[in-house]
VMD Tcl script that draws the C-alpha trace (Angstrom):
set ca {
  {13.77 -43.19 0.72}
  {14.60 -43.94 -2.90}
  {14.59 -41.19 -5.53}
  {15.64 -40.78 -9.13}
  {17.54 -37.52 -8.62}
  {21.08 -37.37 -9.85}
  {23.78 -36.89 -7.25}
  {24.89 -33.62 -8.91}
  {21.73 -31.84 -7.73}
  {22.41 -30.00 -4.48}
  {18.98 -29.68 -2.86}
  {20.40 -27.91 0.18}
  {21.19 -24.80 -1.89}
  {17.67 -24.45 -3.30}
  {15.55 -21.56 -2.08}
  {12.16 -22.64 -0.87}
  {9.29 -20.27 -1.53}
  {6.58 -20.39 1.09}
  {3.03 -19.43 0.33}
  {0.70 -17.68 2.73}
  {1.02 -14.89 5.29}
  {4.19 -16.30 6.88}
  {6.21 -16.23 3.64}
  {9.37 -14.19 3.42}
  {8.80 -10.87 1.66}
  {12.36 -10.27 0.31}
  {12.18 -6.57 1.16}
  {8.87 -5.65 -0.45}
  {5.56 -5.20 1.25}
  {2.86 -7.52 -0.05}
  {-0.72 -6.29 0.05}
  {-3.56 -8.67 -0.65}
  {-6.57 -7.12 -2.39}
  {-10.08 -8.42 -2.00}
  {-11.42 -9.94 -5.25}
  {-13.90 -7.10 -5.94}
  {-11.12 -4.51 -5.59}
  {-8.68 -6.56 -7.68}
  {-11.21 -6.60 -10.55}
  {-10.91 -2.80 -10.83}
  {-7.12 -2.59 -10.75}
  {-5.23 -4.55 -13.41}
  {-1.78 -4.22 -11.77}
  {0.26 -2.67 -8.96}
  {0.86 0.55 -10.91}
  {-2.89 1.18 -11.16}
  {-3.33 0.63 -7.43}
  {-0.43 2.97 -6.61}
  {-1.76 5.68 -8.94}
  {-5.21 5.52 -7.33}
  {-3.77 5.63 -3.82}
  {-1.51 8.59 -4.65}
  {-4.53 10.45 -6.03}
  {-6.47 9.69 -2.85}
  {-3.56 10.93 -0.73}
  {-3.49 14.23 -2.67}
  {-7.26 14.68 -2.24}
  {-7.06 14.06 1.51}
  {-4.08 16.40 1.91}
  {-5.79 19.13 -0.14}
  {-8.96 18.78 1.96}
  {-6.95 19.02 5.18}
  {-5.21 22.18 3.98}
  {-8.56 23.64 2.87}
  {-10.15 22.83 6.23}
  {-7.26 24.43 8.12}
  {-7.46 27.54 5.94}
  {-11.22 27.87 6.54}
  {-10.74 27.31 10.27}
  {-8.05 29.98 10.37}
  {-10.25 32.44 8.45}
  {-13.21 31.79 10.75}
  {-11.01 32.36 13.81}
  {-9.70 35.64 12.48}
  {-13.20 36.76 11.41}
  {-14.45 36.10 14.95}
  {-11.60 38.15 16.39}
  {-12.46 41.09 14.15}
  {-16.09 41.09 15.26}
  {-15.23 41.28 18.95}
  {-12.91 44.28 18.51}
}
mol new
graphics top color blue
foreach p $ca { graphics top sphere $p radius 0.5 }
foreach p [lrange $ca 0 end-1] q [lrange $ca 1 end] { graphics top cylinder $p $q radius 0.2 }
display resetview
């Protein structure tokens, strides 16, 4: 095969970047957003902020549910005594 590359170029040392799901991640997790979701979030920081907010809401709801369950259990114990 004939090419016009100069002999000083060392192609063996080049890093090849693969595209698609089998590409190397280089230590970071890559998440692919659906197009309708990507329209709402302009960048990774916006996605992370929204997810952290959702995590706080879920955790607060779990704590609230446990507190209500605990109160209902203790109320039931008082009525039987």
